[in-house]
C-alpha positions as CSV (number, residue, x, y, z in Angstrom):
1,P,-64.9,-77.8,77.5
2,S,-63.4,-74.8,79.4
3,D,-66.2,-74.7,81.9
4,S,-65.9,-78.4,82.8
5,Q,-69.7,-78.7,82.8
6,T,-70.6,-78.9,79.1
7,P,-72.0,-82.4,78.4
8,V,-70.0,-84.8,76.1
9,L,-71.4,-87.6,74.0
10,L,-68.9,-90.6,74.3
11,I,-69.1,-93.5,72.0
12,H,-67.6,-96.8,73.2
13,H,-66.2,-98.8,70.3
14,S,-66.1,-102.2,72.0
15,K,-67.3,-103.9,75.2
16,G,-63.8,-103.7,76.6
17,T,-64.1,-99.9,76.8
18,L,-67.3,-99.9,78.8
19,P,-67.2,-98.7,82.4
20,S,-66.0,-101.1,85.1
21,N,-69.3,-100.8,86.9
22,P,-71.5,-103.8,85.6
23,G,-74.7,-101.9,86.1
24,K,-73.6,-98.9,84.2
25,A,-72.2,-101.1,81.4
26,R,-75.6,-102.9,81.0
27,E,-77.5,-99.5,80.9
28,L,-75.2,-98.2,78.2
29,S,-76.2,-101.1,75.9
30,T,-79.6,-99.6,75.5
31,S,-79.5,-95.9,76.5
32,I,-77.4,-92.9,77.2
33,V,-76.2,-92.9,80.8
34,P,-74.9,-89.7,82.6
35,M,-71.6,-90.2,84.4
36,S,-68.4,-88.5,85.2
37,A,-65.6,-88.2,82.5
38,T,-63.3,-90.2,84.8
39,D,-65.7,-93.1,85.0
40,A,-66.8,-93.0,81.4
41,T,-63.2,-93.1,80.0
42,K,-61.6,-95.4,82.6
43,N,-61.2,-98.3,80.2
44,C,-60.4,-96.2,77.1
45,D,-56.7,-96.6,76.1
46,F,-57.1,-94.1,73.2
47,M,-59.7,-91.4,72.6
48,H,-60.6,-89.3,69.5
49,V,-62.1,-85.9,70.4
50,V,-64.3,-83.9,67.9
51,T,-65.4,-80.4,68.8
52,L,-68.6,-79.0,67.4
53,P,-69.9,-75.4,67.2
54,T,-72.7,-74.3,69.6
55,K,-74.6,-72.3,67.0
56,N,-78.0,-73.5,66.0
57,F,-77.4,-74.4,62.4
58,R,-79.3,-77.2,60.6
59,M,-76.3,-79.4,61.0
60,C,-75.8,-83.1,61.4
61,T,-72.6,-85.0,62.4
62,A,-71.8,-88.4,60.8
63,I,-69.3,-90.8,62.4
64,V,-68.2,-93.4,59.8
65,Q,-66.1,-96.5,60.5
66,N,-63.2,-96.3,58.0
67,Y,-59.5,-95.7,57.7
68,E,-58.4,-93.2,60.4
69,N,-58.8,-89.6,59.3
70,W,-57.3,-86.7,61.4
71,H,-59.4,-84.0,59.6
72,V,-63.1,-83.4,59.9
73,Q,-64.7,-83.0,56.5
74,K,-67.3,-80.3,56.0
75,W,-70.2,-80.9,53.7
76,M,-72.9,-78.5,52.6
77,R,-75.9,-78.6,50.1
78,Q,-74.4,-76.9,47.1
79,N,-74.7,-76.6,43.4
80,S,-72.2,-78.7,41.4
81,G,-70.6,-75.5,40.2
82,G,-70.1,-74.1,43.7
83,G,-71.7,-71.1,45.4
84,G,-73.7,-70.8,48.6
85,L,-76.1,-73.0,50.4
86,A,-78.7,-74.6,48.1
87,S,-81.1,-76.6,50.2
88,S,-82.5,-78.6,47.2
89,E,-79.1,-79.8,46.1
90,P,-77.2,-82.9,47.5
91,L,-74.5,-82.6,50.2
92,R,-71.0,-81.9,48.8
93,V,-67.6,-81.7,50.3
94,I,-66.6,-78.0,50.7
95,N,-63.7,-75.8,52.0
96,R,-63.9,-76.1,55.8
97,S,-64.2,-72.3,56.2
98,M,-66.9,-71.8,53.6
99,S,-70.0,-69.9,54.8
100,D,-73.6,-70.5,53.7
101,K,-73.1,-67.6,51.4
102,G,-70.3,-69.4,49.5
103,N,-67.5,-67.2,50.8
104,R,-64.1,-68.8,51.2
105,I,-61.9,-67.5,54.0
106,F,-59.0,-69.8,53.2
107,K,-57.7,-68.9,49.8
108,V,-54.8,-70.5,47.8
109,P,-51.9,-68.2,47.3
110,E,-51.6,-67.0,43.7
111,E,-48.4,-66.8,41.7
112,D,-47.7,-63.2,42.5
113,N,-47.6,-63.9,46.3
114,I,-45.7,-67.2,45.8
115,R,-43.0,-65.4,43.9
116,K,-42.8,-62.5,46.4
117,H,-42.4,-65.1,49.1
118,W,-39.7,-66.9,47.2
119,K,-37.7,-63.7,46.9
120,M,-38.0,-63.1,50.7
121,L,-36.9,-66.7,51.3
122,E,-34.0,-66.3,48.9
123,T,-32.8,-63.3,50.9
124,Y,-33.3,-65.1,54.2
125,F,-31.4,-68.3,53.2
126,S,-28.6,-66.4,51.4
127,N,-27.8,-64.5,54.6
128,F,-28.8,-66.9,57.2
129,E,-25.3,-68.0,58.5
130,D,-24.0,-64.4,58.8
131,V,-27.2,-63.1,60.4
132,A,-27.4,-66.0,62.8
133,A,-23.8,-65.5,63.9
134,E,-24.4,-61.8,64.6
135,L,-27.7,-62.6,66.4
136,K,-26.2,-65.4,68.5
137,A,-23.6,-63.0,70.0
138,I,-26.4,-60.6,71.2
139,A,-28.8,-63.3,72.3
140,E,-26.2,-64.9,74.5
141,K,-25.8,-61.7,76.5
142,V,-29.5,-61.0,76.7
143,A,-31.0,-64.5,77.6
144,I,-32.1,-65.2,81.2
145,K,-32.8,-68.8,82.0
146,N,-32.4,-69.5,78.3
147,T,-35.3,-67.2,77.5
148,V,-35.3,-64.1,75.2
149,I,-38.2,-61.7,75.1
150,V,-38.6,-60.7,71.5
151,M,-40.3,-57.7,70.0
152,T,-40.3,-56.1,66.6
153,C,-41.0,-52.5,65.9
154,N,-40.8,-49.7,63.3
155,M,-40.8,-46.0,63.8
156,G,-44.6,-45.8,63.3
157,Q,-45.0,-48.0,66.4
158,S,-42.3,-46.4,68.5
159,E,-44.7,-44.6,70.8
160,L,-46.1,-48.0,71.9
161,L,-42.6,-49.3,72.5
162,M,-41.8,-46.3,74.7
163,N,-45.1,-46.9,76.6
164,F,-44.1,-50.5,77.3
165,V,-40.7,-49.6,78.7
166,C,-42.0,-46.7,80.8
167,N,-44.7,-48.9,82.2
168,A,-42.3,-51.7,83.1
169,K,-39.8,-49.3,84.7
170,A,-42.5,-47.6,86.7
171,K,-43.4,-51.0,88.2
172,G,-39.8,-52.0,88.7
173,L,-40.0,-54.8,86.2
174,D,-36.8,-56.2,84.6
175,V,-36.6,-55.7,80.8
176,S,-32.9,-56.7,80.5
177,N,-33.7,-59.8,78.5
178,V,-35.9,-57.9,76.0
179,L,-34.4,-58.0,72.5
180,V,-36.0,-55.6,70.0
181,F,-35.8,-56.3,66.3
182,P,-36.1,-52.8,64.8
183,T,-36.9,-52.6,61.1
184,D,-35.2,-49.1,60.7
185,Q,-32.2,-47.2,62.1
186,E,-34.4,-44.6,63.9
187,T,-36.2,-47.2,65.9
188,K,-32.9,-49.0,66.7
189,D,-31.5,-45.7,68.1
190,L,-34.7,-45.1,70.1
191,A,-34.8,-48.6,71.6
192,E,-31.2,-48.5,72.7
193,G,-31.8,-45.1,74.2
194,L,-34.5,-46.7,76.3
195,G,-32.0,-49.2,77.5
196,L,-33.1,-52.2,75.4
197,A,-30.9,-54.6,73.5
198,T,-31.5,-54.5,69.7
199,F,-30.7,-56.5,66.6
200,H,-31.1,-54.6,63.3
201,D,-31.4,-57.2,60.6
202,I,-30.7,-55.0,57.6
203,K,-30.4,-57.9,55.2
204,N,-34.0,-59.2,55.9
205,F,-35.7,-56.1,57.1
206,G,-33.9,-53.4,55.0
207,E,-36.9,-52.8,52.7
208,L,-39.7,-52.8,55.3
209,P,-41.8,-49.6,55.8
210,T,-40.9,-47.2,58.6
211,G,-44.4,-45.9,59.0
212,G,-47.2,-47.5,61.1
213,A,-50.0,-49.4,59.5
214,R,-53.1,-47.2,58.8
215,S,-55.4,-50.2,59.0
216,Y,-55.5,-53.9,59.7
217,G,-54.1,-55.8,56.7
218,D,-52.7,-52.9,54.8
219,K,-49.2,-53.0,53.1
220,A,-47.3,-51.8,56.1
221,F,-49.2,-54.2,58.4
222,V,-48.5,-57.3,56.2
223,A,-44.8,-56.3,55.8
224,M,-44.4,-56.3,59.6
225,M,-46.0,-59.8,59.7
226,F,-42.9,-61.2,58.0
227,A,-40.7,-59.6,60.6
228,K,-42.7,-61.2,63.3
229,V,-42.1,-64.7,61.8
230,V,-38.3,-64.2,61.1
231,C,-37.3,-62.7,64.5
232,V,-39.0,-65.5,66.5
233,Q,-37.9,-68.3,64.2
234,M,-34.2,-67.3,64.3
235,V,-34.0,-66.9,68.1
236,N,-35.8,-70.2,68.6
237,F,-33.6,-71.9,66.0
238,L,-30.5,-70.7,68.0
239,G,-31.8,-72.8,71.0
240,Y,-33.7,-70.3,73.1
241,D,-37.2,-70.2,74.6
242,V,-39.0,-67.2,73.3
243,L,-41.6,-64.9,74.7
244,F,-42.9,-62.8,71.7
245,Q,-45.1,-59.8,72.2
246,D,-46.4,-56.9,70.2
247,V,-45.4,-53.5,71.4
248,D,-48.9,-52.6,72.4
249,V,-48.8,-55.0,75.3
250,V,-48.0,-53.8,78.9
251,W,-47.2,-55.9,82.0
252,Y,-48.7,-55.9,85.4
253,K,-45.9,-58.3,86.5
254,N,-43.2,-60.2,84.7
255,P,-44.9,-63.0,82.7
256,L,-41.8,-65.2,82.8
257,E,-42.4,-66.0,86.4
258,F,-45.5,-68.0,85.2
259,F,-43.7,-69.8,82.4
260,H,-40.6,-70.6,84.4
261,D,-42.4,-72.1,87.4
262,P,-41.9,-75.9,87.4
263,N,-44.7,-76.2,89.9
264,N,-47.2,-74.5,87.6
265,K,-49.9,-77.1,86.7
266,L,-49.7,-75.8,83.1
267,H,-45.9,-76.1,82.9
268,N,-45.9,-79.1,80.6
269,F,-46.8,-77.4,77.3
270,D,-44.6,-76.4,74.3
271,M,-46.5,-73.2,73.4
272,Y,-48.8,-70.8,75.2
273,F,-51.2,-68.3,73.8
274,Q,-53.9,-66.0,75.1
275,D,-57.5,-66.5,73.8
276,D,-58.1,-64.0,71.0
277,G,-61.9,-64.1,71.5
278,A,-62.5,-64.2,67.8
279,H,-64.0,-67.7,67.7
280,S,-64.6,-67.7,63.9
281,S,-63.7,-70.5,61.5
282,R,-60.8,-68.3,60.4
283,Y,-59.0,-68.9,63.7
284,A,-60.4,-72.3,64.5
285,P,-59.7,-74.5,66.4
286,Y,-57.5,-72.5,68.8
287,S,-58.4,-68.8,68.5
288,A,-54.8,-68.2,69.6
289,N,-53.7,-64.5,69.8
290,S,-50.4,-64.1,68.0
291,G,-49.6,-60.8,69.7
292,F,-48.3,-62.5,72.9
293,Y,-47.1,-66.0,73.1
294,Y,-44.4,-68.2,74.8
295,I,-42.5,-71.0,73.0
296,R,-40.3,-73.5,74.6
297,N,-37.3,-74.6,72.5
298,N,-37.5,-78.2,71.3
299,A,-37.6,-80.2,68.1
300,E,-41.3,-79.7,67.6
301,T,-41.3,-76.0,68.0
302,R,-38.2,-75.5,65.9
303,Y,-39.8,-77.4,63.0
304,F,-43.1,-75.6,63.5
305,L,-41.5,-72.1,63.3
306,T,-39.5,-73.2,60.3
307,S,-42.6,-74.4,58.6
308,L,-44.3,-71.1,59.3
309,L,-41.4,-69.4,57.7
310,Y,-42.0,-71.5,54.6
311,A,-45.7,-70.5,54.7
312,G,-45.1,-66.8,54.2
313,D,-47.2,-66.8,51.0
314,M,-50.2,-67.7,53.2
315,I,-49.5,-64.5,55.2
316,L,-49.3,-62.4,52.1
317,T,-52.6,-63.9,50.8
318,S,-54.6,-63.8,54.0
319,K,-52.9,-60.6,55.3
320,S,-52.8,-62.2,58.7
321,H,-49.8,-63.6,60.6
322,Q,-52.4,-65.1,63.1
323,Q,-54.4,-67.0,60.5
324,A,-51.4,-68.6,58.9
325,L,-49.8,-69.4,62.3
326,I,-53.0,-71.2,63.5
327,Q,-53.3,-73.1,60.2
328,V,-49.7,-74.5,60.4
329,M,-49.9,-75.0,64.2
330,T,-53.1,-77.1,64.0
331,E,-51.4,-79.6,61.7
332,H,-48.2,-79.8,63.7
333,A,-50.1,-80.3,67.0
334,S,-52.0,-83.2,65.3
335,Q,-49.2,-84.8,63.3
336,F,-46.2,-84.3,65.7
337,G,-47.9,-84.0,69.1
338,M,-46.8,-80.4,69.7
339,R,-48.5,-79.4,72.9
340,V,-50.4,-76.1,72.6
341,K,-52.2,-74.3,75.4
342,V,-54.6,-71.4,75.0
343,L,-54.9,-69.7,78.3
344,S,-58.4,-69.0,79.7
345,R,-59.5,-65.4,79.5
346,D,-60.8,-65.9,83.0
347,M,-57.3,-66.3,84.4
348,D,-56.1,-63.4,86.5
349,E,-52.6,-63.7,85.0
350,F,-53.6,-63.4,81.3
351,P,-56.8,-61.5,80.9
352,G,-55.9,-60.1,77.5
353,G,-56.5,-61.5,74.0
């Protein structure tokens, strides 16, 4: 728990995992005994952690000895034909995001979105070698300490880009390793006029809209989500650490000082996000904000970003880069041990989300 005070129920699977204190060990055989996390886990060589919501639902948790399962199943009393909560019916396995009203947040991409995504991937793979060679030449000039700050923008968002640059220059902050991926020529000219390096990927972004999104999830918004995936994946695939940020973010100080500090107690993570604050099942379990994040380059993050590229049909279906990113990231953190840190909103360095 983030507050370090929330109680945890710990189940010891064998006598060998009980605390070294004989008195405490005897008490645990008949009752629940309060103790520190250090003492309680001292003899645990492995530990499974299950997080539960704090909302006061009529919910039970069953722990069953069986073959190891790295996913928590969700059950609800429901009619055999589906629908919402039906208290007189038996418990049935349901979609993990299903509400008591029977609404499904996670939906399977339909053929139309699958085929749209295939077309986008076809363009990407057909041009990858040429695009990567062009991008590499620019990234080599921009990178500082093997890090590139990546942003993507169209003309509809250009005022926000100008605001970012003006704010940084007013504070004397270095933006020389910012690389903007404009999705139209006008934004490319503007960004370069502001003194920023650019890479205009005409092959992948040539048909993206130039206007800003009118609302969350509209056509222009979803189109820019693909640009957010491609620009980060390609720079990372070339071997660089990446700080990605949306153009509506401004700095109080250069954030790379935090991520590059080897003495930072949070230095040993592969990916860093700010807490989005929207702690719904849609963004569980991380609630990671995809508008500002840092990724170290390694085998785990390269494969994660490549997998996210393959999952573009989920973005088209959910109309959310953030939702798809968290879905893929959750599996990679579990299966491959990719280390993900969501920074506390109480931190002075990263109060946003």
